[in-house]
C-alpha positions in Angstrom: 81.7 43.3 149.6 79.8 40.0 149.5 80.5 36.4 150.4 78.9 33.7 148.4 78.4 30.1 149.5 77.1 27.5 147.1 75.3 24.3 147.8 73.8 21.6 145.6 75.4 19.8 142.7 76.4 16.2 142.5 76.0 13.3 140.2 72.9 12.8 138.0 71.9 10.7 135.1 71.3 12.2 131.6 67.8 13.7 131.5 67.8 14.3 135.3 67.5 17.5 137.3 69.6 19.3 139.9 69.3 22.6 141.8 72.2 24.8 142.8 71.8 27.5 145.5 74.1 30.4 146.4 73.7 32.1 149.7 74.8 35.7 149.8 76.0 37.7 152.8 74.1 40.8 151.8 70.6 41.5 150.5 70.6 39.6 147.2 68.1 42.0 145.7 70.6 44.9 146.3 73.3 43.3 144.1 73.1 44.8 140.6 73.9 41.6 138.8 74.4 38.0 139.7 75.0 34.9 137.6 76.1 31.3 137.3 79.2 30.4 135.4 80.7 27.0 134.6 84.0 25.6 133.7 84.6 22.2 132.2 88.0 20.5 132.2 90.2 22.1 129.6 87.7 24.8 128.7 87.3 28.4 129.6 84.8 29.5 132.2 81.5 30.5 130.5 78.4 32.4 131.5 75.4 30.1 132.0 72.7 32.5 133.2 72.5 35.9 134.8 69.9 38.1 136.5 69.9 41.8 137.3 68.5 43.5 140.4 65.4 44.3 138.3 64.9 40.6 137.5 66.1 40.7 133.9 67.5 37.3 132.9 69.8 36.0 130.2 70.8 32.5 129.3 73.5 30.8 127.2 72.0 29.3 124.1 73.1 25.9 125.2 70.9 25.9 128.3 67.9 27.9 127.1 64.6 26.1 127.9 66.4 23.8 130.3 67.9 26.0 133.1 66.1 28.6 135.2 67.9 31.3 137.3 66.0 32.8 140.2 66.3 34.6 143.5 64.6 33.6 146.7 63.9 36.4 149.2 63.0 34.0 152.0 66.5 32.6 152.4 68.4 35.3 150.3 69.7 32.8 147.7 70.4 32.8 144.0 69.3 29.5 142.5 69.8 27.6 139.3 67.3 24.9 138.4 68.8 22.6 135.9 66.5 20.2 134.0 67.0 17.8 131.1 70.7 17.6 132.0 73.2 16.4 129.4 76.7 15.0 129.7 78.0 18.2 128.2 76.6 20.1 131.2 79.3 18.4 133.3 81.4 21.2 134.9 82.2 23.1 138.0 79.5 25.7 138.5 80.3 29.0 140.1 78.0 31.6 141.6 79.1 35.2 140.9 78.1 38.7 142.0 79.0 42.1 140.4 79.2 45.2 142.6 80.1 48.7 141.3 83.8 49.4 141.4 84.9 46.0 142.6 86.2 42.8 141.1 83.6 40.1 140.5 83.0 38.0 143.6 82.9 34.2 143.2 81.5 31.3 145.1 83.6 28.3 145.9 82.3 26.2 143.0 80.1 23.1 142.9 80.8 20.0 140.8 78.0 18.9 138.6 78.5 15.5 136.8 76.0 14.2 134.3 76.7 10.5 133.6 75.0 7.2 133.3 
């Protein structure tokens, strides 16, 4: 079992940057896979980026080269650095964790709005 608490997000102009953080209740490096998902109004939730316990990362084509997923051992967080933000990045962003034999765990969601 794991609890996930997100922070960050907010309103930013196009071309700006934001950083999302997700604090986990257990050693983040012990979790086999974690990721960031997003859901825009009227759309399905989609995977933005993921990272395995071994540090292997994957990204949606739409964010490659702009977003970076990482883990921070000092404060046991999963982070998403988002640069060169576009209006189409506007969504609620969710942190997620996959543990063997359990349903996916989700954070509470953070609103990211990209608008001038």
